[in-house]
N, C-alpha and C positions, 0 to 999 in steps of 0.2 A: 408704604405710604403713610400708614398710622404711626410708624415709628419716627418718620420725619417731622410730622406734625407735633409729636409728643416733645421733641427737641425745641421747637419754637415756643413752647410755653414758658421757657426761661429756666433759671437755675432751680426754683422751687419744684418745678416739675422734672427736673434731672433725675432724682431719686426715684420718682415714680416710673420714669421711662426706663432708668436702668433697672429699677425693680421689675417693671413689665417685661423688659428685655430678659433679664436673668429668669424672671418667672416663666416666660415663654421658652426660653432654653431649657429650663428645668422641666417645664411640661413636655416639651418635645423629647427630651432625654427621657423622662418618666413613661411618656407615651411609648417611645421606642423600647424601653425596657419592658413595658407591658406587652407590647406586640410580640417582642422576642420571647417572653415568657410563656405567652399564649401559644406560640408556635412550638415552643419546647413542651408545653402541656399537651397539645395535640399528639406530638410525636411520642411523648412518653405514654399516653393513653393508647396510641396505636400499638406500641410495643408491650404494654400490658396485655392488650387483646391477642396480640401475636403470641405472647408466652402462655396465656390462657388456652389458646388453641393447641400449642405443643402439648401441655399437660393433659388436655382432654383426649388427644390422639394417642398418647402413651397409655392412659387408662383403657382406652378402647382396644388399643393393641394387646395389652395383657389379658383383656378379657376374651379376645378372640383366641388366643393361644391356648387360655384355660379351657375354651369351648372345644378346641382341637382335642386336648387331652381327655376331657369328659366324654366327648363322642367317641374317641378311640377305645377308652375302657368300656363305654357302653356297648360297643360293637362286640369287643372281646366276650363280654358277659352274656349278651343276648343274641348277637349275630343279625340284630335288626338292620336292613338296608338303609334306613332313614339316617341312622349315625353315620354311615359312610358317605352319604348324600351331604351331610352337615360339613363333614371333613372336606369334601370337594368344593363346597360353596365357601368356606372360611378361609382356605389357603390364599386365593387371590385377593381377598380382602385384606389379609395380613400384609402381602407385598405392596398393595396400594397405600395402606398406612405407612409402611417404612419409606416408600418413595416420597410421600408428601412431607413425612417428618424430615427427610434429607434436604428437602427444598426449604423448610421453615427454619433449619438450623444450620444452613450452609455458611452462614457468617460466623459461626462459633466452631473453630477448629477443634477444641477439646471435646465438645459434645458431639461433633460428627464422628470424631475418631470413636468414641465410645459407642455410638450408635451403629457403626459399622461392626464393631466387635460382637454388639448385641444381635445384629442381623445374622452374623456367621452362627452364632449359638442357636438362633431360632431355626435356621435351616437345618442344623444338626438335629434339633428336637423334631422337626417335621419329618426329616429322613427317619429318625428312630421310630416315630409313630407310625410311619408308613411300613417299617419292617415289622412292627407287631402286628399290624392289620394284615400284611401278607402271610406271616407266620400263622395266624388265626385261621385264614382262609386256606393255607395250604397244608398246614400240619396240625391245625386243630388248637383248642384253648390251652392246653397244657403247654405247648410249645411258646404261645404268647405269653402265658402266665411266667413262664421261666425267664423270658425277656423283660418282662415288667419287674421281677424280683431281683434283676441284676442292679436295680436302682438307678440306672443310667437316665431313665426319663425324669426321675425326681432330681437328679443332680443337674441335668440341663435346665429344668424348669426353675430350680433355685438360682442357677447362674443368671437366666434371663430376668427372674424377678429382681436380683440384685442389681443387674445392669440397668434395668428400667428404673428401679428406685432410685439409682445414682443419677439418672438423667432427670427424673422428676425432682429430686432434692435440688440439683443444680437450677432447674428451671423455676422452682418455687423461690430459692434464694434470689434468682434474677427478677422474678416476679415482685418480691418484697421491695428490692432495691428499686425497681422502675416505678413502683406505687409510690414509695417514699418520694422519688423525684417528682412524680406527677403532682403530689400533695404540695410539695415545696413550691413547685412552679404556679400552682393555683393560688397559694397564699401571696406569692409576689404580684400576681396579677392584680388580685383585689386591692393590694396596697397601693400599687402604682395608679390604679384606676382612681381610687379615693383621693390621693394627693393631686393628681391632675385636675378633678373636678372642683376640689376646694380652692386651688391656687387662680386659676383662670376660669370665671363664670362665662365669659365670651366664648369659651371653648365647648360650652355645654351641648350646642347642637352637634358640632363635629365629633364631640366625644360620645354624644348619644348614637350618632351614625356608626362610630366605631364599636361602641358597646353592643349596638344591635347585630353588628356583624359577628362580634365575638360571641354574643349569646346564641346566634343561629349556628356558628361552629360547635358550640358545646351542646346544643341540641342534636346536631348530627351525630355527636359522639355518644349521647344518651340513647338515641334511637337506634345506633349500632349496638350498644350494650343491651338494650331491650330486645333488639331482633337476635341477638347471640342467645339470650335467655329464653327467647321463644323457641329458638332452634333446638336448644337442649331440651326444653319441655316437651317439644314435638318428638323429639328422639325417645324420650322416656314414655310418652304416651302411645308410642307405636310399638314398643317391645312386647313380646308375648308374656312377660312375667308381670305380675303385679308388684309395683315398687312403691314403698313408703319410706319416708325419711322422719326420724324423731330426733329431737334435741336431746341433750344430756339430762334434761328435766323430764324426759319420757313424754315430751309433748309433741304432736304431730306437726311437721314442718312442710312436708310435701306429700301428695299422693297422685299417682298417675292415672289415666283413664282406665287401664285394665284393672287396676286396684278398685276403682269405683264400680266398675262392672261386676266385680266379684262380690263386693259387699252390698250392691245393689242400692247405694245411697252416696251422697256427697258428704264431706266433712269440713267442719270450720278448722282453720289452722289453730293448733294450740289444744285440740282435743287430746286427753290422756290416752296413753297407750292401753291401759286397762279396758277403757270404754270401747276403744276401736275393736280389740281382739275379742271382747264379749259378744259382738254382734256376729262372729264367725261360728259359734256354737260348736266349738271344737270337741270332738270325741277324745278324751284323754287316755281312754283305755286302748286306743290304736297307736299311742306314741309310746316313745321309750322313757321319756324323763317326765311325763305327766305335768308339763309346764303350759300354763295359760297364756302367760305374757313373755313371749321370747326376748322383748326389748329389755325388761328389767334383768333377765339372766345375763343377757349380753353385756350390760353396763356393769353389773356387779362382779361378773367374773372376768371382765376385760378380754374376752376371747369369743371368737365365732360360735354361734349357736345354730344347730341344724337339726330338724326332727320332721317326722312323716305324721300326718294327721288324716282322720276321716271327718268331713263335715256333712251334716245332713241339709239338704235343701227341700224344696216342696216336692220336687218330682224324683230326686235321686240322691244317692251319696257320691261325694266327690273325694278323692284322693288327691291330697295335696302335700307339698313339701315347703316348709317354712325355713329361711335361712336368715339370720340377723348377724350383721358384721360391724363392729366398732370401727369408726373413722376417728383417728386422733389428730389433734391440731399439730402442725410441723414444728411450731416454736415452743409452745408450752408443753407439748406431749401429753396435754391433757385430753380426754375423751370430748370430742366435739359433736359428732352426730352418730346415729345408728341407722344403717341401711337395711332395710328388710325387703327381701324378695320372696314372692309366694308363686309357686308354680303348680298347675294342675296337671297331675300325672296319671289322671283316671284312664285316658286313652292308652298310655304305656302299659298300666296294669292289666287292662283288658287285652291288649296285644299280647302281653307275656302269657297270660291265660291260654289265649288262642295258640300261641306259639308252642306252649307246653303240650298242648292237645295234639296239635299237628305233629310235633316231635315224637309223640308217643306212638301216633299211627305210623309215622315214618321208621321208627325203631322196630316196630313189629314187621314192617315189610323188609327192613335191612336184616333182621333176624332170620326171617324166612328165606331171603335170599342167600345169606350167609350159610344157613344149613344145606340149602340146595347145592351151593357152589362147593361146600366142603365135601358133601357126599360125592358129587361128581368128580372133584379133585381127587378123592381117595380112590375112586373107581378106576380112573385113568392112570394115576401114579403107581398103583399097584402092579399091574404088568409092566409099566414103564421101568420100574425099579428092578425088575428082573432082567429086562433088555439091557440096561446100562450096567447093571452089576455083573451079570455073566459075561458081557463083552469085555469088562475090565479084567475079569478072571481069565478069559480066553486069550487076551492079549499077553499075558504073562506066561502062556505055554509056548512050546516049540511050534513056530510057525514060519512059513516061507514068506517072501515079501509081498507077493499077491495076496496071500491070506491075511497078513498084516494090514494091507490096504483096505481089504473088506471089512475087517474088524473096526479099523478106525472109521470107515464111512458109517458102519452102523452105530458106533458111539456118537459120532458127530450128528447123525440123524435124531438119535435118542435125546442128546443134549439140546438140539435146536427145538425138538417137540416139547421138551420140558419148559423150555423158556417160553414158548407160544402159550403153553398151558397156564404159566405164571401171568402172562399179559392178558389171558382171558379172565383169569381169577380176579384181576385188578383193572378191568375195563374202564372204570370211571376215572382211574388215574391217568390212562392214556389220554382219554378224552380231555382231561383237564390240563394235558401237557406236563404231568408230573413223572413220566417215565425217567428212571435214573440209569445212567450208563455206567458200565464197569470199566475198571482199568487194570487190565491183566496182561500178562506177557503172552504172546502168541507168534507162531511163525506163519507169516502170509503165504509162502509157497506151500507148506504142508497143508495149511487150510484149503487152499485152492485145488491143490491135487486131490483132496479127500472129496471134495465136491464133483470133480471130474469122474472120479471113481463111483461116486454114488449115481450119477446120471448117465454113465456110459451104457449100462444095460437098457435103459429107456431110448437112447438115441440109437443103438444098435437094433431094437425092435422096430423102429421106424425107417431104418436104412439110411440114416444121416450120420455125417462125421461130427464128433465132438472132440475139439481140440483146445490146447492152451498154449499161450505164447507169453514166455516170461522174458523180461530184460535181464542181462547178467547182472547188473549192479543193484538188484533188488535187495533191500536190508533182509538179513537172516531173521532178526526178531523185531517186533514192534510192540509199543504198549498201547492198548486201546480196548474195544469191545468185540472180540471176535465173534460172539454169538450174534450181535446186531448185524455185523458184517455177513455172516453166514445167511442170516435171514433175508438180507437184501438179494444176495447172489442166488439163493434158492428161488426166490420169486422171479428174478431175470432170466436165469437159466431155464427154469421149468417154462416159462412163457414162450422162450425163443424155440425150444424143442416142440412146444405144444403147436405153434403157428408156423413150423418149417416141415414141409413134406418131402422136400428133395434139397440136397446140397449139404451145408455144413453150419454148425454153430461154433463160434470161436470166443475163448475167454481170454482178453488181452490185458496184460498188466504192465504199466509203465510208471517210471519215477518221474514224477513233475518237478519236485523240488526236495532239496535235503540239506538240513543244517545239523550242528551238533545236538540239538534239542527236539527237532521236529522234522517229520518227512510227510510229504503229500503224494499219495498214489493216485494214478489215474487207472480206473478198471473199465474196460468196455466188454459189452456182451453184444456180439454181432451175429446176425443170422441172415439166411437167404430165403426167408418165408415170405408170407403173403403181404407183409408191410402194412402201413397205416396211411389212410387217405390225408392229405395236407390239411384239410379242414378240420380234422379229428386231433390233430397233433396237440393242440393247445388245451385239450380236455381229457386227454388220457390219464391225468394223475388225479382227475376228480373221483370221488367215491362213487362205486356202482356204475362208473362209465365204461363201456365197451365200444369197439368200433362200429358194431351193429347188432341188433338183436339175434340175428342168425349165428352169429359167433358163440353166443351163449349156449344156443342149442346144440351147435356142431361140436364146440370144443370145450364146453363147460365153463365153469368159474362164476364169481360174483361181481368182478370188477372192483375188488378191494385191494388187490395185491399191489398195483403200481402206487395207490394212494398210501399205502403202509410203506413202501419202498421210499417214496418222497419224503414223508414224515421222519423216518429213521435216518436218512441221509442228512437232512437239515438238521435234526437233532444232534448229530456229530459235526456240526459246522462245517458240512460238505455241501456239494451241489450235484444236481443230476439234469442231463439234457437228452433229447432224443432226437436222431436224425432217421428218416424213413422215407422211401418211395414205395408206392403201392406195387404190388407183384414183384418187387426186387429185393426187398429185406430192410430190416431194421438194425440201428445200432443204438444202444443205451450206453451213455458215457457219465460216469460218476467220478468225482474227485473227492478224497477223504483225507483229512490230516490226522496223523499219528504221532504220538510221542516216541522219541528215541530213548531205548533203556541204557543205563550206564553198564560198565564192564561187571561189576558186582552183581547187579540184577540178572544179567545174562548168565554168569557162572551159577548163581543159586537156582535159576530156572533149569539149567542143564542138569544140575545135580539132582533136583528135585525129580525131574522127569526120568533120570537114569535109575532112580531108586525103585526096586520092586516091592510089592506088598509083602513078599515073602522074607525081605531083609528085616523086618521087624520081628522081634521075639518077645511074646507076652507070656511066657512060661510060667506056670504056677497060678495064673488068674483063672477063676472060676466065674462063669457067667450063666445068669439064667435068661433065656430068650423067651418073651412071651409073644407069640406071633401066631395068627391063625392061618395066613395065607402060606400055602406050601412052597410056592416059588420063592417068596421072600425069606421063609425059613430056611430053605436049602441054601439059598445065597449066603445068608449070614453064617451059617453052620460051615459052609465050605471056606468061607473067608477066614473065619476064626480059627478053624482047625489047622490052616497052613501056619498060624502064628503060635501053635501049641497052646491054645486056650482049651479049657475044660468047659464044654458048653453042654446045658441041658435045656430042652424045649418044652414049653407048656403051651398047648393050643388055645388055652382059654384062661380067663382070670381066676376062675375058681381053682383050675389045676395049679396055677402059680402059687396061690395061697396054701394049697396042700402041701407043695414042695418045700415052702418056706416053714410051715409048721414043724416039719421034721428035720429041716436042714437050714441052719442059718449061717453057714460058712460061705455063702455066695459073695463074691467081691463087688459085683455090680449087677444091675438088672436092665436089660433092653426091653422096653415095655411099648408094645403097639398100643394106640389109642382106641381104634374101633376094633372091639372084640365082641364075640358072642356072650351072652348071659351077663357078665360084668365087664364094662368097658374099662379103658386104661385108667381114668380118673377114679372111678369106684374102687377098683383093684388097689391103687396107690394110697387111697383114703384108709382102706382097711389095713394095709401094711403099716402105714405110719401110726394110726390111731388105736387099732385093736391088737396087732402084733408088736407095737412098739419098736419096729424094726427100722434102723436109719441107714440101711444100705443104700448107696447112690443108685438112682434110678434115672436113665435117660429115655425120654419119649422118643419113639422112632414112629413118626407118622406121615401119611401122605397129605394132611391137611395144611394148608398154608395161608389160612385166612389171617388177617391181621389181628394181632392180640393173641394168637395161639401159643406162642412161648410163654407170656405172662399167664395163661390159663393154666398151662403145665405146671409152672413154677408154684403158683397158688395151690394146686392140687397136691403138693408135697413132692414133685419131681425135682431133680437137681439140674436137668439140662434138656435140650430139644434138639433133635436132629432131623431134618426133613428129608422125606424120601422123594426121588431116589437119592441116597447118599453116596459120596465118594468114599472109597475104602480108607484113604488117609485120614479124612475127618473122623470116621468111626474110631480108628485106631488112636487117634490123638485124645478123643474123648475119654476112652477106656484108660490111656495112660494118665490122663489128668486125674481121674477120679480114683485111681487105684494107686496113686503116688509112684506110679512107673516113671523112670526117666526124670526123677525131681520135679514133677508136675510138667507142664509144657511151657512154663513161664520163660525158659531159655529159648523157646521157638519164637517168642515175642521180640527178640532182639532184632530179627529182620522183618518184623510185622510192622505195619503202620496202624498204631494203636488209636490215632487221633483222627477225628472226623474233621478234617480242616475245611470241608465244604460248609459245615454247620458254624464253625469259628469265623469263616469269612462272611457268612449270612448275618450273623448277630452283631459284628463289628462293623459291618457296611464299609469295609476299607479304612477304618479309623485305627491306625496301628496303636496309638496312645491308648485307646480304649481296651483293644485286644491284649496289649501288653500288661495293662493294669488288671484285667482279669486273670491273666496266666500268672502274675506275681502274687495275686491274692490267693490263687489256688496253691502255689508252690509254698508260700509262707505258712500255710495252715496244715498242709497234708501230712507232713513227716510227724509233727507233734501229735496230731490226731490219731495217726495209724499207731504210734507207740501207746498212746492212751487206749486205743481199741484192743491192742494186744494185752495191756495190762488189765482192762476190765474183763477180758476172756479168761486170763489166767485166775482171776479173783472170782469168777463165776457170776460177775454183776451184770446180769442179762438185760435189766432195764436200761443201763448205761449203753450197753452194746447195741441194743435196738435203737435207741435214741440217736447215738453217735453215727451209726452206719446209715440210718436214714437221711441225716443231715449232709454226710459226706457223698451219699449218692447223688443228691442234687447238685453239689459242687463239681463233681466229676462230671456230670451231665453238661453243665455250662460251659465247659472248655472242650466238649466233644469227646471226652476220654470214656467211650462206651464200655470198653472191656472192664475198666476199673470200676464203672458205675454198676455194671451187672454183678460184679464181686460183692460190692457193698449191698446190693439188692438181695443177693443170695444169702449172705451173712444176716441181714435183718429178718428175712423168712425163716431161716434156720434156727435163729435165737427165739424168734416167736414160738416155734415148734419144739424147743428144748432139744434140738439135735446138736449136742455138744460136740461130737466128733467132727461132724460137718463144718461146724463153725470154726473149730480149731483149724482144720484143714485149710479152709479158705483165708483165714487170717495169716497163716504162714507165708502164703504167696504175695501178700499185699506190698510189702516193702520193695521186693525186686520188680514187681509189675509197675509200681509208681516211679521207681527210679528210671526204668526205661521210657515210660511215658513222659516224664519231666525233661528227660535228655531230648526227646523228640520235640516237644513244645519249645524248648530253647533253641533249637536249631531250625525252628520253623519261621518262615518270613513275617509271622504275626508277633514276633517277639523282638523288640528292640534293645 
């Protein structure tokens, strides 16, 4: 309307009209550009906030991961449960952060790909931390420390940090780009607004409304920024650490609520760091670097500073850790700020003191328990040694088949009793579910027939029939734990006979399934006894549970047998069930999987079992036996005399010393530990230090407490043999330490030298990692053994001690326990100046390592 009137003003007004029209169009265009630029500004600011959120979450993520590593190490060092709780709480937080980050960067394919890669490494890091924690709980701090020393945790942590740093750098570059774009849009907005207002005054009201709208939008953005800043401050105010931020001029820029509580006052921003830390009244004698102002040190050295201090308050002393971290500007790479965190560790220090006190009390109790268990073990094993030993000797005499069955039954009973004693001695291990299974060759038919022979007299005494029913296709040999199977069946057969007064007990063995690598047996123990009521069937596998109290009085027993049976079956990945009717009988059915041996293993087993002890000839060897038990002494003498060994017996340690003073021609000493007057340790100490005699000494003891072998080695002995010993084990020891049969390294060709269970545990299925460990070991072992041989020939004992100690750890990491023991023995002998023993052990290293390396390369852990 106003345009039409403008044209009516005539030609003079045409320019004005055109000018107004052009001005209006220009204003419209400018306003349009202004609106468009504002929308771009809003969008750019939103993306800036979005990027800041990503950066903040990445920083929080790396902090949570470092919290896991710190808590993991704290648990390994102190064993405090709170560290494990922190681990459990932090893991879901890490996954939440990762999920949120995936959403935030979902529109950026490159960032998403990198985040997925980092997430995989984080999961590996968490799995590795869990394995360290499990190792600490199940095997102790030494095993956990060995895992940490593999540097896998540090490697993964560095990869995580690099990955997150890469993401952060990309986001910071993106932040800078978006910030520049927002600034450019803001400039355009102001220019367009100014031109629009200057050209057309009558658009002032409309422009004012539009500006008001734009200002409101900007205010919302500012409010959001302020809210974000308030959110960040709220987070920092609620952390348990005191947080302070100083600029590069050492002026205070931020302080959280926890820090104000620690300092008991508020600060003005800009307060110098010297003035701030002067208020803490730091006790410099309690620190390592005697630094009053950690900010200044951090700025000057351009690296993180950390130290422990004691500060004195009105009521008490506080132990604090102060850590200052330099933060550099991404663009200029100049130091921007210094982040200082202060943590009160007084409670932790007090807890450590209390823990040490409690551990001392616990250690005293453990020592008392171990002393009792060791003595009990010795008293039980001493007669058991004679039973098993003489049954071995008797089996090699002229016997008919029935007598041989009786001898095998005695031997089986003795071996089973020995394993039960071992379980009793390590009861805590059983309760913790740490019982280990053996994997040895055995004949299932022979084992089961031995059990029938064992229980036949008991069944005959009650007037019941004891029978066994085998399937024709039962495998001749299996790989598994025959002792656990024996223990299971003894419990079940014994119960069946106990609760059967008439009828029969039948042992039935069937083949459920069979492949080239695994066989599953089904074994049933069926009786015609009193049976079990239906309402009791679900409870009979519970500890101390019996059908009723009268059974305990009438038949005896504690109610532990079936609980033990169930645990042993499940430990072997098997299953057990029961079917029973009261007064009609009971059938227990178990299924157990076993590995199938290959042809070579079967042939080796047959040749081993066919060899008689008397087939070994140790002519010319002179042995001093130090043993006070007549039965054990008689057994050893009988065994060794068959091998043409010259043997002299000393009933006491003092008697042994007298023999050695006048006769130093003994090739080896078999030393009992528990002797009258002087025990085995004391006698060995005098032999090594007073008589300066380096004759090989093998401990023969009934003690099986954990650490007993190490104790014997530290006392100066060369090796350890637990009673009851197997004759072939004693023969191999004597051969090894008297250089008979070129040591026994050749026997290692068929022996599994590597603990692959340990290698599986530390690698957690990561074949790249296990291959890396094996390659590292292989690359260093040959050269180092050559160096060890050279040092030995030169008599450079300090280098021998240092190198053997280092190689001992390397062999242990890949589970090469036999080689590790050799290095350990060399180290101990070198420290004791036992030149002959060091030389002897060093000679066997190359052959032993070659065999072990071959087994490592042929293992599934090596790619």
